[in-house]
C-alpha positions as CSV (number, residue, x, y, z in Angstrom):
1,M,268.0,34.5,109.6
2,T,270.0,32.1,111.7
3,T,271.6,28.7,111.1
4,S,272.1,25.8,113.5
5,A,275.0,23.3,113.5
6,E,273.9,19.8,114.3
7,P,275.7,16.4,114.4
8,V,274.2,13.6,112.4
9,R,273.8,10.7,114.8
10,P,272.2,7.2,114.8
11,G,269.1,7.0,117.0
12,P,268.8,5.5,120.5
13,L,268.7,2.0,118.9
14,A,272.0,1.8,117.1
15,A,271.7,1.5,113.3
16,R,273.2,-1.6,111.9
17,S,274.2,-3.0,108.5
18,V,272.6,-6.1,107.2
19,V,276.2,-7.4,107.2
20,H,276.7,-6.1,110.8
21,Q,279.2,-3.3,110.0
22,P,279.3,-0.2,112.3
23,V,277.8,3.1,111.3
24,P,280.6,5.8,111.0
25,A,280.3,9.1,112.7
26,A,278.7,11.7,110.5
27,P,279.8,15.4,110.1
28,R,278.2,18.4,111.8
29,M,276.1,20.3,109.3
30,L,274.9,23.9,109.2
31,R,271.1,24.2,108.6
32,L,268.9,27.1,107.8
33,P,265.5,27.3,109.4
34,G,262.9,25.1,107.6
35,V,265.5,22.7,106.1
36,Y,265.1,19.0,106.8
37,R,267.1,18.2,110.0
38,P,269.8,15.6,109.5
39,Q,268.9,12.5,111.6
40,E,268.9,8.7,111.6
41,D,268.1,8.2,108.0
42,T,270.9,10.7,107.0
43,A,273.4,8.8,109.1
44,L,272.3,5.4,107.8
45,L,272.6,6.5,104.1
46,A,276.0,8.1,104.8
47,S,277.2,4.8,106.3
48,A,276.2,3.0,103.0
49,I,278.0,5.6,100.9
50,A,281.1,5.0,103.0
51,E,281.2,1.4,101.7
52,L,280.7,2.3,98.1
53,A,283.6,2.1,95.6
54,I,283.4,5.4,93.8
55,P,285.4,5.6,90.6
56,A,287.8,8.5,90.2
57,G,286.1,11.3,88.4
58,A,282.6,9.9,88.9
59,R,279.5,12.0,88.2
60,A,277.4,11.9,91.4
61,L,273.9,13.1,92.3
62,D,272.5,13.8,95.7
63,L,268.7,14.0,95.2
64,C,266.7,15.8,97.9
65,T,270.0,17.0,99.3
66,G,268.7,19.0,102.3
67,T,271.8,20.3,104.2
68,G,274.1,18.6,101.6
69,A,275.3,16.0,104.0
70,Q,275.4,13.2,101.3
71,A,276.8,15.5,98.6
72,I,279.7,16.3,100.9
73,T,280.3,12.6,101.7
74,L,280.3,11.9,97.9
75,A,282.8,14.7,97.3
76,R,285.1,13.5,100.1
77,R,285.0,10.0,98.7
78,G,286.4,11.2,95.4
79,A,283.5,11.9,93.1
80,G,284.7,14.2,90.3
81,T,281.4,16.2,90.1
82,V,278.6,16.3,92.7
83,L,275.2,17.7,91.8
84,A,273.1,18.5,94.9
85,V,269.4,18.8,93.9
86,D,266.5,20.1,96.0
87,L,263.3,22.2,95.6
88,S,264.1,24.3,98.7
89,R,266.2,27.4,98.2
90,R,267.1,27.3,101.9
91,A,268.3,23.7,101.5
92,L,270.5,24.7,98.6
93,A,271.9,27.6,100.5
94,S,272.7,25.3,103.4
95,A,274.3,22.8,101.1
96,R,276.3,25.5,99.4
97,L,277.5,26.8,102.8
98,N,278.4,23.4,104.1
99,A,280.4,22.6,101.0
100,L,282.1,26.0,101.0
101,I,283.4,25.8,104.5
102,R,284.9,22.4,103.7
103,Q,286.3,23.6,100.4
104,L,284.5,20.8,98.4
105,A,283.3,21.0,94.9
106,V,279.5,20.6,95.2
107,R,277.1,22.2,92.7
108,P,273.7,23.0,94.3
109,C,270.8,22.9,91.8
110,R,267.2,23.8,92.3
111,G,264.7,21.3,91.1
112,G,263.4,17.7,91.5
113,L,263.6,14.5,89.7
114,A,262.9,16.1,86.3
115,R,265.9,18.3,86.7
116,A,268.1,15.4,87.8
117,L,267.0,13.5,84.7
118,R,268.0,16.4,82.4
119,E,271.4,16.6,84.1
120,G,272.1,12.8,84.1
121,P,273.1,10.1,83.7
122,F,275.3,9.6,86.7
123,D,277.8,7.0,88.0
124,V,276.4,7.3,91.6
125,V,273.0,8.4,92.7
126,V,272.0,8.8,96.4
127,A,268.6,9.9,97.6
128,N,266.8,10.6,100.9
129,P,263.4,11.6,99.5
130,P,260.3,12.4,101.6
131,Y,258.7,9.0,102.5
132,V,256.4,9.6,105.5
133,P,252.8,8.5,104.9
134,S,250.5,11.5,105.5
135,P,246.7,11.8,106.0
136,A,246.7,15.4,104.7
137,P,248.0,17.0,101.5
138,T,251.6,18.0,101.5
139,V,252.2,21.7,102.1
140,R,255.4,23.8,101.9
141,S,256.2,23.3,105.6
142,T,256.0,19.5,105.4
143,R,257.4,18.8,102.0
144,G,260.7,17.7,103.5
145,W,259.1,14.5,104.8
146,D,255.4,14.1,103.8
147,A,254.8,11.9,100.7
148,G,251.1,11.1,100.3
149,P,248.9,8.5,102.0
150,D,251.2,5.6,101.3
151,G,254.5,7.5,101.5
152,R,255.3,6.8,97.9
153,A,254.6,10.1,96.1
154,L,258.3,10.5,95.3
155,L,259.5,7.0,95.7
156,D,257.4,5.6,92.8
157,P,258.7,8.1,90.1
158,L,262.2,7.8,91.5
159,C,262.3,4.0,91.4
160,A,260.7,4.1,87.9
161,A,263.5,6.5,86.6
162,A,266.4,4.8,88.3
163,G,267.6,3.0,85.2
164,T,267.6,6.3,83.3
165,L,269.4,8.2,86.0
166,L,272.3,5.6,86.1
167,R,275.0,5.1,83.6
168,P,275.9,1.4,82.8
169,G,277.8,0.1,85.9
170,G,276.3,2.9,88.0
171,T,274.8,2.5,91.5
172,M,271.9,4.1,93.4
173,L,271.5,4.2,97.2
174,L,268.0,5.0,98.4
175,V,266.9,5.3,102.0
176,H,263.3,5.0,103.3
177,S,261.1,3.5,105.9
178,T,259.5,0.1,105.8
179,L,256.2,2.0,106.3
180,S,256.5,3.0,102.7
181,D,256.7,-0.5,101.2
182,V,260.4,-1.4,100.7
183,D,259.4,-4.5,98.7
184,K,257.6,-2.4,96.1
185,S,260.8,-0.2,95.7
186,R,262.9,-3.3,95.3
187,E,260.5,-4.8,92.8
188,M,260.3,-1.6,90.7
189,L,264.1,-1.4,90.6
190,A,264.5,-5.0,89.7
191,A,261.9,-4.6,86.9
192,Q,264.3,-2.3,85.1
193,G,267.0,-4.9,85.2
194,L,268.8,-3.4,88.2
195,R,270.3,-5.6,90.9
196,A,268.5,-4.4,94.0
197,S,269.1,-5.4,97.6
198,V,268.9,-4.0,101.2
199,V,272.3,-3.1,102.5
200,R,271.5,-1.3,105.7
201,R,268.8,-1.5,108.4
202,A,268.0,0.4,111.6
203,R,265.1,0.2,114.0
204,I,264.3,3.5,115.7
205,P,261.5,4.8,117.9
206,F,258.8,7.0,116.3
207,G,259.7,10.7,116.3
208,P,257.2,13.5,116.8
209,V,255.7,13.3,113.2
210,L,254.9,9.6,113.3
211,S,253.9,9.8,117.0
212,G,251.2,12.3,116.0
213,R,249.9,10.0,113.2
214,T,249.5,6.6,114.9
215,D,245.7,6.5,114.5
216,F,246.0,7.2,110.8
217,L,248.9,4.7,110.4
218,E,247.0,1.9,112.3
219,A,243.7,2.6,110.3
220,A,245.6,2.4,107.1
221,G,247.3,-0.9,108.1
222,L,250.7,0.6,107.8
223,I,251.6,-0.3,111.4
224,E,250.4,-2.9,113.9
225,P,248.2,-1.7,116.8
226,G,250.6,-0.3,119.5
227,Q,253.6,-0.2,117.2
228,R,255.9,2.7,118.0
229,V,259.1,1.7,116.3
230,E,259.9,1.9,112.5
231,E,262.6,0.3,110.5
232,L,264.7,2.3,108.1
233,V,266.5,0.6,105.2
234,V,269.0,1.6,102.5
235,L,268.4,-0.1,99.1
236,R,271.2,-0.5,96.7
237,A,270.5,-0.8,93.0
238,D,273.3,-1.6,90.5
239,R,272.9,-1.2,86.8
């Protein structure tokens, strides 16, 4: 089995904050085969974490950790404990390796939202869950991005559980595409009494997955005819 080391970069159309702040450079990450590749959404979320005031000794959660990029960012920003949760054993091995070579205290943990809820609550929660609308059922090889016909198979339960995951005064940062109904996420977070707003935006060209689904996306009304650019956002929710 081999690993690859890849930088996390914004896409060809530069990511931008809603308050027009630059996106910082992201670290190079080791990645085992089959683990979600760090890309524009990873960099966008990392830039939002960089602005977050993390209390000393904070308990932090990186849900759907992948290579552990956000868990490492949280540890570097001073979180006291960082739990990196993912269903993929290869993702957890990647996260463990990336934290080890940086000598950072990150605890990889296999599971999903239910496991995170058992381990919580947390001062800081960050998540880059699967959010790509898919015409076909999710299988093992696509579970890193596919999320049902509307892209909300994981977003809905996560938004519904946000208030439980967070301690009083806690903050969640959640990244996903506008194809997956950002307004619904914001409304679900607000319905729990959380202050929710978009703090980052980036417009990027479709990658290979979305480019192969344009007929489905147009038929479902998720994109306009001929649309080949998506917008990514980071939602911030404060309890």
